[in-house]
C-alpha positions, 0 to 999 in steps of 0.5 A: 500500500502506498501512503501519501504523507504530504501536507497542505504546506507542501504545495501551498495555497495555489497548489490547493486551488489546483487540486480543488479544481480537479476534484470538483466537477466543472460548473456548467450553467448557462449563466455562469460567466467565470468560475474558479480562477479569477478575482471573483466568480461572475454570474449573469443577471440578465442580458446587460448585467452580471453579478460578481461574487467573492469571499475572503477569510481573516484569521486572528494572528494569521492576518491581523493582531488585535494588539495592533488594530482597533476593532473598528479599523479591523472591520473596515480592513476586513471589508476592504480585502473583499472590496479589492477583489470587486475593484479588480473586476471593475464592478460596483459593490452591492451586498455582503454576508458576514460570518464571525467566529469569536470566543465567549470572552470577546468584549461586546463593545468590540463586537459592536465596533467591528460591525460599525467598521464594516458598515462604515467601509461599505457605506462609501460605496452605498453597499450593505450587509444583508446577512451572515452567521455567528459561531463560537471559537476556542480562542481566535477571532475569525471574520469570513465575508462574502461580497457581491457586486454588479458589472455590465456584461460587456465590461467584465475584465479578467486575468486572462486577456493580456497579450504580448505588447500590452503595457503593465501598470499599477496604482499607488505604491508597492510594499507599503503595507508589508513595511507597515507590518514590520514597523508594528512588529518592531515598535508596536503602537508607539512607532516613530511618526516617520512611519505613520503613512506605512502603518496606516496603509497596513491597517487601513488599505483603500479599495480602488473601486472607482479606479477599477471602474474607470480602467474598465470603461477606458476600453483599452484595458486587457487584464486586471488583478488586485495586489494581495499576495505581492506583485511578483505572484499576482502578475504571474497569475495574469501571465499564467491565465493569459499564456504570456510572459512579462518583464518589469523594470526595477527603476520604475517600481513605485516605492515610498521613501519611508520603505528604505528605512524599514528595509533594514528593520525587516531584514528584507531588501527594498526590492523584495518588499516591492515584489514579494510582499502582499496586502497592498490591495492596489490594482495591477492591470494591462493596457493595449500598447496604443493606449493614449497617455491622456487616458491614463493621466485622466484616470489618475486625475479623476481618482487622485491615485498615482498610476505607474507604468512598470513593464510590458507583456511578452510572448510566453517563450520570452519568460518572466523577468526583471530588468534590474538597475544594471539593465540585466535580465533577472528571472522573477520568482513568482513567490509572495504571500501564501497562507500555508507556507509564509 
């Protein structure tokens, strides 16, 4: 008899997703537009509209530490994680279901503030919590949210549309959230003021809903994903789904000044923080090569968010690499945040 002693940590999160896809039957329904494998599932509502659906779980001491974040902030942050997936589809959020697991000793005031935070974050987009579930855990707080949104059928943007020659862009900065995490780990709540922006980005990321919608409506976008696991990993998802390669330029990666001071604290290089750290919740997207610069500038101006061109899509056989500061081609390892390995 042959025994398999592998554990989930041996293959990681995305290996597990591959196994799930092999185990489950293919969902064959006329109204299912997108199933497993993108930022959200997409289900047709009618001839013109589709519903996007996503879910994300946040586990205490895995995704957050209550000593570093208030319940109100945590409620907003947990909702943002889901809103970011909806943003990556260019959709408008509508409704959420919230399931919570918490110990019997969990303070009632913290329970109230957690829901106030979630409500507050959704209110910015006129979306509402419409149901959920409550359960008891032995020790840690668990927040599991299912979020729905709506998008026009002819405006659905996936991870699989990138083509050789497309230009690669990101919103905002890279590595800020992870840098903020390391600041909190070192200093706790009494961190130096110079790191306030980084800490804020970690505790209260901003879902790029409006930017996602404007990118989709530009009609030049070919693929999009949110940066939850690190750009090296998330861009690789676009490459795999689109069957292409890519190159990105180190000198163009948008990193904030403060991250250089955190690099020595974290033991990681600035490049590592920029490429491989997760939870930035910015948008990574590709545009057709002929996209007018005026389109990009207009989206940036209308949303107040910096948009930076960082590379281009290549044929698959050209590989996946970084052009470093010395103009050398360096293979990119598509590693990032992984719940079962990191």
